[in-house]
C-alpha positions in Angstrom: 0.0 0.0 0.0 1.3 3.2 -1.2 0.9 6.5 0.6 1.3 9.7 -1.1 2.9 12.6 0.6 2.0 16.2 0.1 4.7 18.7 0.5 3.5 22.3 1.2 5.9 25.0 0.4 6.0 28.4 2.0 4.9 30.1 -1.2 1.9 27.9 -1.6 0.8 28.7 2.0 1.2 32.3 1.6 -0.8 32.4 -1.7 -3.7 30.4 -0.2 -3.8 32.6 2.9 -3.9 35.9 1.0 -6.8 35.0 -1.3 -9.6 34.9 1.4 -8.3 38.1 3.1 -8.5 40.0 -0.2 -12.0 38.9 -0.7 -13.0 39.9 2.7 -11.5 43.3 2.3 -13.3 43.8 -1.0 -16.6 42.9 0.5 -16.1 45.2 3.5 -15.2 48.1 1.2 -18.4 47.5 -0.9 -20.5 47.4 2.2 -19.0 50.7 3.4 -19.6 52.3 0.0 -23.3 51.0 0.0 -24.0 52.4 3.4 -22.4 55.7 2.5 -24.5 56.0 -0.7 -27.7 55.3 1.2 -26.9 58.0 3.7 -26.1 60.5 1.0 -29.4 59.7 -0.8 -31.3 60.2 2.4 -29.6 63.5 3.0 -30.3 64.6 -0.6 -34.0 63.7 -0.3 -34.3 65.5 3.0 -32.8 68.6 1.5 -35.2 68.5 -1.5 -38.2 68.2 0.8 -37.0 71.2 2.8 -36.5 73.3 -0.4 -39.9 72.3 -1.8 -41.7 73.1 1.5 -40.0 76.5 1.6 -41.0 77.2 -2.0 -44.7 76.2 -1.3 -44.7 78.4 1.8 -43.4 81.3 -0.3 -46.1 80.7 -3.0 -48.9 80.4 -0.4 -47.8 83.6 1.3 -47.6 85.4 -2.1 -51.1 84.2 -3.1 -52.5 85.3 0.3 -51.0 88.7 -0.1 -53.9 90.5 -2.1 -53.3 93.9 -3.7 -55.2 96.8 -2.3 -58.7 97.2 -4.0 -59.2 100.5 -5.9 -62.7 102.0 -5.5 -64.7 102.2 -8.7 -66.3 105.5 -9.7 -70.1 105.1 -10.0 -73.2 107.3 -10.2 -75.7 107.3 -7.4 -79.3 108.7 -7.2 -81.9 108.8 -4.5 -85.4 107.4 -5.2 -88.0 110.1 -5.9 -91.8 110.2 -6.2 -93.4 110.9 -9.5 -95.6 109.8 -12.3 -95.2 106.5 -14.2 -97.3 104.6 -16.7 -97.8 100.9 -17.6 -97.1 100.5 -21.2 -98.1 97.8 -23.7 -96.7 97.2 -27.2 -99.0 96.1 -30.0 -98.7 95.8 -33.8 -100.7 98.3 -35.8 -101.2 99.6 -39.3 -101.1 102.9 -41.1 -104.4 103.8 -42.8 -105.2 107.0 -44.8 -107.7 109.6 -43.5 -109.8 109.2 -46.7 -109.8 106.5 -49.4 -112.4 106.2 -52.1 -112.9 104.3 -55.4 -114.5 106.6 -58.0 -117.3 105.2 -60.2 -119.3 106.8 -63.0 -123.0 107.4 -62.3 -123.8 107.3 -66.1 -122.6 104.8 -68.6 -120.7 105.8 -71.7 -117.3 105.7 -73.3 -114.3 107.2 -71.5 -113.3 110.2 -73.6 -110.6 111.6 -71.4 -108.6 110.5 -68.3 -106.5 113.3 -66.9 -104.6 111.5 -64.2 -102.4 108.4 -63.7 -101.1 106.4 -60.7 -99.2 108.6 -58.3 -100.6 111.9 -59.5 -101.7 114.5 -56.9 -105.0 116.2 -57.4 -107.0 118.9 -55.6 -110.6 118.8 -54.6 -112.7 119.6 -57.7 -110.1 118.7 -60.3 -111.3 116.8 -63.4 -110.4 113.1 -63.2 -112.3 111.6 -66.2 -114.7 112.8 -68.9 -117.3 110.3 -70.2 -118.9 110.7 -73.5 -122.7 110.2 -73.2 -124.4 111.0 -76.6 -127.8 109.7 -75.5 -128.0 112.2 -72.6 -127.0 115.1 -74.9 -129.7 114.1 -77.4 -132.3 113.8 -74.6 -131.4 117.2 -73.3 -132.1 118.8 -76.8 -135.4 116.9 -76.9 -136.4 118.0 -73.4 -135.5 121.6 -74.0 -137.7 121.6 -77.1 -140.6 120.1 -75.1 -140.0 122.7 -72.4 -140.3 125.5 -74.9 -143.5 124.0 -76.3 -145.0 123.6 -72.9 -144.1 127.1 -72.0 -145.8 128.5 -75.1 -148.9 126.4 -74.5 -149.1 127.5 -70.9 -148.8 131.1 -71.9 -151.5 130.8 -74.5 -153.9 129.1 -72.1 -153.2 131.7 -69.4 -153.9 134.7 -71.7 -157.1 133.1 -73.1 -158.4 132.4 -69.6 -157.6 136.0 -68.5 -159.2 137.6 -71.6 -162.4 135.6 -71.7 -163.1 135.1 -68.1 -166.0 137.6 -68.0 -167.7 136.2 -71.1 -167.6 132.5 -70.3 -170.3 130.6 -68.6 -169.6 128.8 -65.5 -169.1 125.5 -67.3 -166.8 127.0 -69.9 -164.8 128.8 -67.2 -164.3 125.5 -65.4 -163.2 123.9 -68.6 -160.7 126.7 -69.3 -159.3 126.4 -65.8 -158.8 122.7 -66.3 -157.0 123.2 -69.6 -154.7 125.8 -67.9 -153.9 123.3 -65.1 -153.0 120.6 -67.7 -150.7 123.0 -69.5 -149.1 124.0 -66.2 -148.5 120.3 -65.5 -146.9 119.7 -68.9 -144.7 122.7 -68.3 -143.6 121.3 -64.9 -142.8 117.9 -66.5 -140.8 119.5 -69.3 -138.8 121.5 -66.7 -138.1 118.4 -64.7 -136.9 116.5 -67.7 -134.5 119.2 -68.6 -133.2 119.5 -65.0 -132.8 115.8 -64.6 -130.8 115.4 -67.9 -128.6 118.4 -67.1 -127.9 116.8 -63.7 -127.0 113.5 -65.2 -124.8 115.2 -67.8 -122.8 116.6 -64.9 -122.0 113.1 -63.7 -120.3 112.5 -67.0 -117.5 114.6 -65.6 -115.8 112.7 -62.7 -114.1 115.1 -60.3 -112.0 114.7 -57.2 -114.1 114.8 -54.0 -111.1 115.8 -51.9 -107.4 116.5 -52.3 -105.1 113.4 -52.5 -103.1 111.0 -54.6 -104.2 108.6 -57.3 -103.2 105.2 -55.9 -104.8 102.9 -58.6 -106.2 103.2 -62.1 -108.6 100.7 -63.6 -109.4 101.9 -67.1 -107.9 103.6 -70.2 -109.3 106.2 -72.5 -111.9 104.7 -75.0 -113.1 102.0 -72.5 -116.8 101.5 -71.9 -117.8 102.6 -68.4 -120.9 100.8 -67.2 -123.1 101.9 -64.4 -122.4 99.7 -61.3 -125.1 97.4 -60.2 -125.7 94.5 -57.9 -124.9 92.0 -60.6 -121.5 93.4 -61.5 -118.2 93.5 -59.6 -117.1 96.9 -58.3 -113.9 96.8 -60.4 -115.9 96.5 -63.6 -117.2 100.1 -63.2 -114.4 101.6 -61.2 -112.2 104.4 -62.7 -109.5 105.3 -60.1 -108.7 105.1 -56.4 -108.1 108.4 -54.6 -106.3 108.5 -51.2 -105.6 111.3 -48.8 -102.8 110.4 -46.4 -101.6 113.9 -45.5 -103.5 113.0 -42.3 -103.4 109.4 -41.1 -105.5 107.0 -39.1 -103.0 104.9 -37.1 -105.0 101.8 -36.1 -104.2 99.1 -33.5 -106.3 96.2 -32.2 -106.3 96.2 -28.4 -106.9 92.7 -26.8 -109.9 92.1 -24.6 -107.8 92.0 -21.4 -106.6 95.6 -22.0 -109.6 97.1 -23.8 -111.2 98.3 -20.6 -108.2 100.5 -19.9 -108.3 102.4 -23.2 -109.5 106.0 -22.9 -109.6 108.8 -25.4 -106.6 111.1 -24.9 -104.2 108.4 -23.8 -100.7 108.8 -25.2 -99.5 106.5 -27.9 -96.0 106.3 -29.4 -95.7 104.8 -32.8 -92.6 103.4 -34.3 -91.8 101.7 -37.7 -89.0 99.3 -38.7 -88.6 101.4 -41.8 -87.4 104.4 -39.7 -85.1 103.0 -36.9 -84.6 105.4 -34.1 -87.6 107.6 -34.9 -91.0 107.8 -33.2 -94.3 109.5 -33.9 -96.3 110.6 -30.9 -100.0 110.9 -30.7 -103.1 110.2 -28.5 -106.1 107.9 -28.7 -108.5 109.8 -31.0 -111.3 107.3 -31.0 -112.0 103.7 -30.1 -114.8 101.4 -31.4 -115.9 100.4 -27.9 -117.0 97.0 -29.2 -114.9 93.8 -29.6 -114.5 92.0 -32.9 -116.4 88.7 -32.7 -113.6 86.8 -34.3 -110.5 88.3 -32.8 -111.9 89.6 -29.5 -110.0 92.8 -30.0 -111.1 96.5 -30.0 -109.9 98.7 -32.8 -108.3 101.9 -31.5 -107.3 104.8 -33.6 -105.0 107.8 -33.6 -105.6 110.6 -36.1 -102.4 112.5 -36.8 -100.6 114.6 -39.4 -98.2 113.0 -41.8 -95.6 115.8 -42.6 -93.6 115.0 -45.7 -95.9 112.0 -46.5 -93.3 109.9 -44.6 -95.6 107.2 -43.4 -97.5 105.4 -46.2 -100.9 103.6 -46.1 -100.5 99.9 -45.4 -97.2 100.2 -43.4 -96.9 98.0 -40.3 -96.1 99.9 -37.2 -95.7 99.3 -33.4 -98.0 101.1 -31.0 -96.8 101.7 -27.4 -99.8 102.7 -25.3 -99.8 104.1 -21.8 -102.6 101.9 -20.4 -102.4 102.8 -16.7 -100.8 105.6 -14.8 -99.7 106.2 -11.2 -99.0 109.8 -10.0 -97.3 109.2 -6.7 -95.0 106.2 -7.1 -91.5 105.7 -5.7 -89.3 105.8 -8.8 -85.7 105.1 -9.9 -84.1 105.4 -13.3 -84.7 102.2 -15.3 -80.9 101.9 -15.7 -80.6 101.3 -12.0 -82.6 98.1 -12.1 -80.6 94.8 -12.3 -82.3 91.7 -13.6 -81.2 88.1 -12.8 -83.6 85.6 -14.3 -86.9 86.4 -12.7 -85.5 88.4 -9.8 -84.9 92.1 -9.6 -82.2 93.9 -7.6 -80.9 97.4 -6.9 -77.3 98.2 -5.9 -77.3 100.6 -3.0 -74.4 102.5 -1.4 -73.6 101.2 2.1 -70.5 102.3 4.1 -68.3 102.7 1.0 -69.3 99.5 -0.6 -72.1 98.1 -2.8 -75.0 96.2 -1.2 -77.2 94.1 -3.4 -80.8 94.7 -2.4 -83.7 92.6 -3.8 -86.7 94.7 -4.7 -90.3 94.3 -6.0 -91.0 96.4 -9.0 -94.2 97.8 -10.5 -94.7 99.9 -13.6 -91.8 100.5 -15.9 -92.2 103.0 -18.7 -88.6 102.7 -20.1 -87.4 105.8 -18.3 -88.4 105.2 -14.7 -89.3 102.0 -12.8 -91.6 101.9 -9.8 -90.1 100.4 -6.7 -92.9 98.8 -4.7 -90.7 97.5 -1.8 -87.0 96.7 -1.0 -85.5 100.2 -0.6 -86.3 103.5 1.1 -86.3 107.1 -0.2 -83.2 107.8 1.9 -81.1 105.0 0.2 -78.6 106.0 -2.4 -79.0 103.7 -5.5 -76.2 102.9 -7.8 -76.6 103.2 -11.6 -74.3 100.5 -13.0 -74.4 101.7 -16.6 -71.9 99.5 -18.5 -70.0 98.5 -15.3 -70.1 94.9 -14.0 -70.5 95.4 -10.3 -70.6 92.9 -7.5 -71.9 92.7 -4.0 -69.4 94.2 -1.5 -67.3 96.0 -4.1 -65.6 99.3 -3.0 -67.0 102.3 -4.9 -66.7 106.0 -5.0 -70.2 107.5 -5.6 -71.0 110.7 -7.4 -74.5 111.7 -6.7 -76.3 112.8 -9.9 -79.4 114.7 -10.6 -82.2 112.9 -12.5 -82.0 115.4 -15.3 -78.4 114.5 -15.9 -79.2 110.8 -16.0 -82.1 111.4 -18.5 -79.7 113.5 -20.7 -77.1 110.7 -20.6 -79.7 108.3 -21.7 
């Protein structure tokens, strides 16, 4: 049996001994570096948190530091007592004072038509001349019959006067009867002449009033019939004549408001054709009866039309002052603030604005009635174009009502 011997040299021992020591030293150095890095990371994170907290604190303090508020210049006005009306707006129509279609009373051929559409005429001016040869011939005939009747009556009268003493009672009675018959024939002849002359006058159609020709139906040479129940009106019409130097402004007032209409009430008329303009008048007349179909009452204003600015048939808007209060607490309409269905007034209170809810009554566009919510001693703010808020600092300049009305 063999035994192997192992011989360890000094160099081998030293090499084997040094290897585990180096490994242990390397591991220890790595552990130190790892722990050092962790401490450094913790310190860095802590420093970042401190910096972030300080920055947030600075931002919060900056945000909480509000700049000083500057008072806004506003106009203030005290409520006053006065007159205010409740107004309604309704559509209306422009109608002329007079409008007529001219017809001929005698039939014949149109010999002359002196006007055309758009022409102005004066009362009595000739419009049309109708040729009526039958009437002219009849006039000649009736005049001849009149002369004959006059001669016969004269003869009978003279004979009765000369022979009155020589005639018996029977002859005298017969002569008297013959004279009466002659007188009757004379009266008939005169009547025929007067009637024919009168009818001849109707062959000349003249303007019954001054106005403008707004429609023409016929031309010269056309046959003009006498209107009757069987024919349409246009078949015998000649022209339409309209006078709109004076107008009838008409509006249909609904049943709910009809009882408030009174003669003399103010009405302001406006038309889309003339933006920014208005025409003021009063209720001249009302029909005092409701239309069966529409349940409205026709109301009318008669007013001058200078320059013929408004034309018949135009659609207009009527603003009627239906009801009036003479001792109402009023503020300018511009002071009223509307939010949905609620109404407010900004009032001046210790240098700031206070938003006060109010109950309003009549509003005529210039003044609004304040039923409740503020007192006469309160100073109301007129916002104008400013967007004000509750609690805002303001500097108030108290204005007179006349100045506010002028600014409006």
